[in-house]
N, C-alpha and C positions, 0 to 999 in steps of 0.2 A: 426635800430631795435636791432639787435645782441645784441650792444654795450647797451643799454637799459635793456635787458633782463637779461644779465651778471649782469649787476650793481643791479638788483632789485635781483637776487638770491646771490650775495655776502650780500647783507642789510640783507635778510632773514636768513642767516646762522652768523649773527653775534647776539652775544648774547644780552642783554637789556643794559648793562654797556657799553659794546663796540661800539653798535652804538652811545650811548649818548656822550661818548668820542668822536666818529668821529663826530658828528655833531659840537662839541662845540671845536674843535682842535683849538689853539692858532693860530693865523696870525701873520706873522713875525714885529717885535716892526717899528715903522717910520723910524728910524736908518739906519736898514737893508732892508727894503722891497723894492723889484724888483732890488735885487741884489745877486740873486740866493741863498742865505740861504735856508736852510730846518731843521725841529726839528731833533734832535736826542737823546734829554733826555726831559722829563718833569715830573719832580716830583712835581705832584698837590697833595698837602695834601687836596683838596675837592673831589678828581677825580681820581688820579691814585693811590696814598699812601695812605691809609687809615687806616691801621693799624701798629701795631708795628712788625709785622712778616714782612708785606712788606716792611717796613724800613730796616729791617735788611739784607733782602735780596739786597739792593741797596746800602747800607754804612755801614762804618766800625767806632767804635767809639773811635779809636786811632789813633793817628799820625802813619804814616810810618815808623817812625825810630823804632831801638830795636825791628825790626822784626815784626813791627806793634803794639807792646806793650806800646809804651810812652804815658803817659796818663799827661803830662806837660811840656813846653818848661821852663826848668830850666835857660836859658839861660836870657830870659825874667823875673825872680824873680818872676813868677804866684805864686798865693795861692791855685789856686782848683787844683783839681782833676777829671779829666772826669771819668765818672763812667755810671753804666747801673743801679741807684737805684733813682727810678723815676726820672730820669734827661731827660727823652724822653716822649713825650704825644702826642698825636694827638687828638686835640677834637676841637669842634666848625671850621671844617674844615680847620685846620690850624696846625702845627706843631709846639710845646712847647719844646724849649730847657731850662733847669730849673737849676739854681744855688741854693743849698740850704746850710744852714748854719748847718755843722753837729757836729764840734768840738772847736765853736769859730772863732771869728775873728784873725787867723792868717794862717801863710803857711802851707797847708796841711790840712786845718780844714772846707776847703769849696768843696764839690763835684757839678760838673756840667755836662753840656752835649755838645757835639759837633757832627757832622759828617764829614768822610770823602767817597769820592764817591769809589765804584768800578770800576765804569765806569772810564777811561781815555781817554784823547784827547788832540791834539795839534792844536790849532787856532780858532777859535770860536767866535760867541756872547753867552755871559755868563750873566743872570741876574737872580735876587732875588726880590723879594718882601717882605718888612720883615718889623717889628715895633722893635725897640729897648727899652732894659727897661731904666729907668732913675734910677743913683745913683750913688756917688762918689767911685771909684774903677773898675767899672764895663766896660768892653772892648769886647763889640761884634765885630764880622770879617766875612767876606767872601771873600775866596781867592784862589787862584789858586798856587800849588805847584811840583815839579817834582816828579814823581812817582817812578825814580831810587834813589829817597833818598839823592842827591848831590844836595846840595845847597849851594850859590844861581844858577838860578835866581828865583824870586818871584815878582807874580802879588797880590796885593792887590786890591780887589774892592772897599772895603769898610772896614773901621774900624771906630768906634766910640769911644771916650775914654772921661770918666769924668773923670779929675782930678783938678779940679777948674779952672785951667785957660781955657782948654778945656772943651766941656760940647757935650751935647747932642744937641746942637745948631750948631753945624760944624761936618763936615766930613772929613778921611784922606783916600787920594787913590795914595798909594806907590807904587813905583817900586822898586825893587833891581836888580840891575844888576849886573854881573859877574866884568865888566871891565868898568873903566868910561867912553869907549869911546861906551859901549854899549846902551847909554842912552842920550836923549835930548829933550829937549821943543821944539813942532812946534807950539802951543798955549796954554794956560792955564788961568783958573779963579782963580787959587787955589793963598792962600797968601803966604807969604815967609815961613812960617812952614810946607807948603805944604797940610794946609786946606782949605775947601769950607765951605763956609757960606750960607745956602741958603734963609735965612729969615724966617725960620720955625724953631719948635723945633720938632728935630727927634722923639721922643718919644712919641707925639701927636698922630702919625696916622701912617699907612704903607706907605712905600714909595719903586719905585723899582730902585734898584742899578745896573748898568749893565758895562761891558765892550765890545768893539771887539778887539780884538786882531787877530793881522795878523803876518806876516812874515817882515813886515815893523814897526809894532810898536802897541802903545795899546790908545785905547781912551777910555775915561770913562765917562758915563752918570748919571743923576741922574733926575727920573721921565723922562727922555726923552731929559733933557738938556744936551750938549756938557759940559762938566765943564774941559775937558785936553785932549788932544792930545800929544803923545811923540812917538819919536824913540825909538824903544827897540828892543835889540837883545837875543831871548832865547836860550842863551848858556852859557855853563860852560868857568871856567877859562880860559881851554885851547882851547875855542873857539869852541869845538864840540856842538852839537845840544844837547839841554836838553831834549829833546823826549817828550813823552806824561806829561801831568799835570792830577792831581787829584784835585776835587773840595772839598772846606774845608767851613764849616759854623760851629762857634762855640761862645762861652758865656764864655769868661775869667775874671777873678778876682783877683785882686791886681796884682802887679809887680811894676817895674822900672819906666814903665811908666804912666800908671793910679794912682799907690799910692795904699794904703790899703783902702778899704773899712772902711767909718766911720760909727759911730752909727746911722746917718740919714738914710744908705742906708738898704733898706727893703729886707730881704729874705721870702721866695724863690724870687730870680728876675728871669724874664722870658723873652726871646728873642724870638718873635714869628712870623713865616714864612709862608706864602701863598705857593708860590712854587718856584722853582729854576729850570732855563728851560737855555739847552744848544742849539743853533745852529750852523750847520755848511756848507760849500759849499761843 
């Protein structure tokens, strides 16, 4: 009886929004159900983050490099610059990262949106539900990067690149180890270029992309289907632990891999995200 009364008292003390959030708390995905994982971050754009002010409390909008000011990756030859000029919206219960054509189809002529989490952690199950945009030269991604700004390693949960050969009908799930001995396949459905072809156009609907990251390795999932399992060590080149990672989601445009956006690529281009979640033991 005391437990029941205590539960009732707690329930009465909750605000209506908190009570709803408690009732609708997500359950662990099948891949990790019953294995001791608990939810540590639930960036849900229909429930927990519904305003840009709330978004800014949880995320930065630049890379960790150059003291947190780097606005594009020059080594990739990207054309976009990450800005806060209508590049982030929360509408219809989803986040939109928006690439605008500001000054023409050239390097620096496009402004886009990205998020880098203020939260950092090491190991867990990381998932995103998102719908990628369609168009040549677009490069949406969801990935994990060391907070100490010492690269590699890197875990790419998903990248979708439209360069003509690769399109929104295949996805990439790359790992970047510091040393050759730090990475090897256990089982994989990826082709020889490292991509997965799910048999659908990923731009037609929302899909859930996830990784389980443990001290032993990384397993990739798409809509609950295991597509790759690899041994992987999260260490720097000297063998030291790479420490906690931050979570990144971004809409890059142009560069060496996707190539330039052609005249058929429509702007604004929008990457839509329903939620990002992190589960840990």
